[in-house]
N, C-alpha and C positions, 0 to 999 in steps of 0.2 A: 540572611539568605546569602550564600555565596553565590558568586557570579555563574559558575558551572548549572546551577539550579533554576536560573531564571527563564523566562519566555522569551523568543526572539522579539516579541512588541515591546516587553519592558526591557530588554537590552537596548533596542533601538532608542528608545524613549532616552534612557541613561547615558548613551553615546552623545546623542544631539544636544543634551542639556550639560555634556562635558562631567558628569557625576562619576565617570569612570572612562578608561581608554579603551581602544581596541586590542591593544596590547594585553592589557589586564584581563578582559574578556577571553581572549584566545587563549591566553596562557593558563587561565583558571580551566578552560575547557580541556586543553591538551593534556594538562597534569591529571585531571579525572581521567580522562580516556586512557593515558598511559598506566594511570594506576589500576584501574577496574578491567583494561582489555586482557591481559595475560590469563586471568582465569575466566573470561567469557569469549575471548575470540571473535569478538564483533566485526571489528576494524582490521583488515587483512593488510592495507597498504596505509601508511603513517606519513602524513605529510605535514605534520606540525611544525617542523624546523623552518619550512618555507611558508607556513601559515603564519608564524610569528613574523616573519620579514614583510609579509605582507601587511599584516595588522599595522606595524609601524608606518607604512605607507599610507594606510587608512588614517591613521593618526594625524600624520602630515597634513591630508586634505582637510581634515576636521580642523585643524588649528590654524588654516587659512580662512576657515569661515566659508567654505564654497558650498554649494548646495550639494547634497548626498541623495542616493537612492535608498529605498527602504529597508534593504539588508547590510546597508555600509556596515564594513567590521565584525559583522556575525558569523560565526563558523558553522558550516553545515558538511554533512559527508553526502558520499555518491556511493551507489550500488554498482559493484564491479563488473555489471553486465551493462554499462553504459559508457560511451565513450568521454573521456576527459583528456585533452591532446596532450600527447608525449607520456601517457600512463598506459599501464596494461589494462584491456578489457578481456578479461579470462574467461567469464560466464562460469566460473568454478570448475573448467576444465584443464587438466594437465597439460593439453596439447597448446593449449592457448596462452601459456603463462607469459610468451613473448609477443602477444598479441597486441603492439604497441598503437594505441589509437592516433590517428594523423590529425585529427581535429576534435571540436567539442560537439557532442550531439546538443538538439536545440534546447532541451530542459537544463543543462549544463550552461550552455551560454546565456540562458534567461537567467538564471541564479548569479553567475558571475556580474552579468550586466546591472544586477539589482545590487551589486558591492558584496556579495557574500565570499567566505572564504572557506576554502574546501580545504578541511584538515585530515581526511582520510576516505578510504573507499571500504565499503561493508561487505560482508560475505552473502553469498548465494549458494545453493545447492548445484550439483553439476547440470550444465544447460536450463538451470532456473525451473527445474521441472519437477520439485519436491514440496510436500507440504511440512517438510523441517529441512535445515541447514546444515549440509556437510557434504565435503568432498575431499577427495584424494591431494588436491593441491593446496589448497588453504586449511583443511581439517573442520572439524564439529565447532559450531557455534552454541555456547550455553544461555539459558536465559538468568537473568538476574533474580529469577523468582524460585529458581531451583536446580540444580545441576541434572535434574531428570526431567525436567520441564522442557519440552519443545519450545523454541522461540518462534517458531512458526516458519513459514517459506512460502516463496522464497525470498522474499525481503528479510529474512529472518536476522541477518546483521545489522540491518536498519533498525528493525525493532528491539533489538536488544541494546543495542549503543543507545536507541532513546530512552528506554527505560531506565538504564544504567546513568544517565546524566552526561553522556559524551556529546554535548550539543542540543539545540532545540529542534532542528531541523534536518531531518533525514531521508533524502530521496529513495524513492522504490518504486516498482512496476508489478502490474498486475495482470494476468492473463486467466487466471481462474480463481483467483482470492490472494493474490501475492502481497497485495498491500495489507488486506483486510486479517488476514491468517495471522502476521506477525502483529499487527496491532491489537488484536484481540487477545493473542497468547501473551504479550507484553504488557497488557493494559496501557495503551496508548489509544491515539485518534487518528484517523485517516479518512481521506474520501478518495475512492476508486473514480476517477472523473469519466464522463460518459465519452463516447466516440467523437472526436473532433475537437475535443476542448484544448487537450495539450500536444503541443507537436512533438514528434518521435522520429528520431533518424540517427543511426550510427555511421560515421563517415567509414569506420573499419569494416562496416559490412560487406561480403564479397558477392552477395545475391540479395535480393529483394524476399520478405516474408511471404508465406501463403496468404490469399485474400482473408480467410476467416480469422488468420492470427492478426493481421493488419486491423481488422474489425474488433477482436477482442481486447488486446493488449493495449495497457494505457500506461501513461507516467504519472506520479503524484508523489506525495509526501506523507511520512510518519512523524507524528510531533505528540508530546505529552499533552499539549493544550490546544483546545478546537481554534482557539484566535490564531494559533500559528499556523495550522492547516490551513484556514482561510488565506494567511497572508502568503503561505508560501504556494498554494494551489494558481492564487490569483497571480503570481510574478511567473512561475511556470507556464501558464496559459497564453504567455504572448506570443504571437505568430512567427512563425519561421518558412519561407518559401519550400524549403527543403520537404515538407510534409505537405502533401496536397489534399489530406484528408482533413488537417486543421480548418477550423470554421470560426470567422471575425465575431464570434456571437459576444455581447457584453456579458462580463462576468456577473455582474448586479442585473437581474431580470426586473421585470415590471411587478409592482407591487400589486399581490392580488387580494381580492376581498376578504374581510375578516367574517368569522373565525376562519382559519384555515384548515380544510379538513385532512385528516391523518386516519388512513385505514390501519386496522391492526390485524395480524393473522398470527395464527399459532399452529396452522396445519403444518403435519409433520411428515406427510405423505409415507406414512407407515413407520417411520423412525419414533424410536420410543424418546420423545423429548424429555429430557431431564427437568423434574420439577423445579429446581432451583431457576433454571434458565426461563421456564414458564413464568415464574414469579418475578425475574427480573423483567421479562417484557410487559407483565402488568406495572411493575413500579414506573419503568420509562413511559407508558402509557399516561399513567396518572400524573406524572410529572408535566407532560404535555399538555394534559387537560386543565392543570393547574395554571398553566400560563396561558390559558386562553385557546388551545386550539381545540377545534372539533374533534373528538378522536371517536371513533367507532369501530367495535369488530365486525367486520364484515368478510363475507367470501371474495377473496381476490382471484384475478387470473391465475390460473395453475402457472409452476415453475417447471413441472414436468416434461414438456415440451423441449424446453430450452435446455435443460438439463440432459435429456436423453439426445438431443441433438449435438450437444459438446461431446458425448462419449460416442457418437455414431460419425457424424459427418466431420466435426473439427478435428477428431482423433485420426481419422484417416489421413488428414493434411499434415498434423503432427509426425505420425509415423512415417510418412513420406519423407518430410524433410529432416526430422530429427535423429531417426531410428538408425541410420547407417553411420551418422557420427557417432551414436552412443554404442553401436556394436565396435566401431574402431576404436574409440577415444576414450569411452565412458569404463567406470568400474563395474565389476559384477552386481553390486548394489543397485547401481542405477539402470543397469539393463535389466535386472528383475522387476525393479518396478515399472518400468515401462512396460515389461511382458504382463505384470498386474493391470495396468491399463487396459491393455489391448484385451484382457480376459475378460474385464468388468463390461466391457463395451459391446455394442452390437455395431460393429464397424460395417460403414457402407462402401460397395464398389465406386467406380468413377463416375457410373451413371446416377447412382444414389448421391454423391456427392454435388453432382450438377443440380437434380431436383432439390437436394437439402439447403443448398445455399440458395436457390430461389425462395425456398418455403420460409426461411428464416422471414421475410417480411410478413406472413401470416402469423407465424410466432410472438412476433412484437407488437403487432397491431392491436390486441386485447388490450395489452399492458398500457400502450399509448393512449387507447381512449379511457381506460380506467383511471389513469394518471391526470387524465383533463378533469375528472371530477375530483379524486382524491390524489391532489399533487403529492403527498407523501404517502408511504407505506412503510410502516414498523414490521420487521420480521425478526426471526431467530436469524443468527449467523451459524456459529457452530452448534448443533441441538445436544452435544455432550460436552463433559468436562475437557479442557486442553489435555492433550495426549501426551504420553513421553516421546524423547528424544529419537527413538527407535521404532516407534510404532507401526509406522508404515514400512516396516522391512518384511513383512510378511503379507502374505496377499488379504487376508482376513483384516489385519490392521488397515493396509491403504485402502481396501474398500469401504470400511465403517468411517474413515476419516470423510470419502467422498459421499458417503450417504447421508453423513449428518451435515454436510455442507452444501446441501442443494441450493440453498438460497444464496449460495457465493456465485459458484461457476455459470450458473444459469444467467446471472445478471452480465456476465462477460459475454455472454452468447449474444444477448440482446443488445447489448452497448448502453443500458442505462447506469446512470450515476448512482453510486452507493455510498453511504458512508458507515463507518464503525466507531463506536464510542463505549468507552467501560461502562458497565453497569454495577461492577463490584466483583466477588470472587466466588469462584464455585469449586468446592473442594480443595481450598486454599490455594486456587489458581484464577487468574485474572479471565474474565468473561466481557464480551461485548454484545450490544445489540446492533441490528443493522437498520438502515433508514435509505429508502429507496425512493428516487424522486423523477421528476419529468427531463426530459432532455435538455441540458444546458441551464439546469436550475441547482446547482451545486450549492448555491448560495442559501436555498430554502433547506436543504439538507444539512448545511453548517447551523444556520439558526437554531433548528430543531435540536443538532447535537448540543450545541451552548446550553440549551435549557437542562438537559439531562446532566451535561457535567456539572452546572452549578449544584445540582441535589447531590451528586455521587462525590463529586471532589476529583481532583488530579491524582488518579489511581497511583501512579509511580512514586509520588511523594510518600506513601505509605514504606517505601523500600528505603526512604533516606531518615524515618523518623528515630 
């Protein structure tokens, strides 16, 4: 196995034992990135030369025998909508091409403090508000699984880079599915952390985000292997005083009595659930049952209320904050897509926003009570095969994406942690299933994801065979 193919966990062990050097690791990954990226356009800023210099310094530290942090000398990427000091935070927008970050965001600082070496920044759609990844500034990102296959969005650059072997850990973020869409699209794994788990802040920001955006948007990692998602999320979760929402909850929660109960749902809320995706849910349930989980197909609390609130309450906030920027600086394509969102929605007025925010508690409460009995819920993620790169450029396509992804953005509205792990291919395109968990129990989600991964295998390895 070549170094670029290895997990962060195995690279860390190999570096510690001096089996190979950080320069060898970073050289391998940078060479892979530069060889694959021309066709994929996943990485839009290449910091490979500086990364090699940092790798040499990492090797000098190892040579001195000094204690090193868990990602010492390991290459990672950062999404282009998050601040890395001295580099552009463009958010995929032409007008922000020169928006140079004055400092590091908490998630970047946590990765750097853990010894990570940043080799590049990955692509996002304009304003990070599409289910596929394209913009006039950086161009379109392609999937390693095919030129017509969407890499997902908005962290599509991270997903594509991950599956193509451009390093083991790729930062992303998620306000409606922007970690889970690319993970599912590209055959990778991720956890959307719950509210308060990973600190967030951009020093380049000129204003604070709206309240619901603060409650819904989270930072995380897309990786080929679940153990790397665990490693990266644990590191990203370290506190930062700049984020008042961050909660100092231990990453590994108390052991729950066995067998751990897992609820399974295939409720599609009127969408025609693809039979192969339904079969994938059944396989995942079987894997968990075989591993000792108490798996039960039961009626779970509805996600309709949260999904409707995203498209009525949250969309008002998004319209008020982003629409003027999209009209002034966005392409016609993103303006059309924003219009599609509004057409799909039953947008509230300001009074409706106030009562809607208050009612969020009533929406989350049934899920909180249910998760007290069933700490994990296995759900569909996308209820259709992965779509084409331009599928959302029509109203019908954009609506179909969201109708099929009701289990995605509903979890953002409720602030619940949710993981996505590959279950196989559907119509020759990657497909994942979702695991929802109790607040601050990303560890339980990851445990169950590892069980499924052991049976399915690391899906992106099929690209390299």
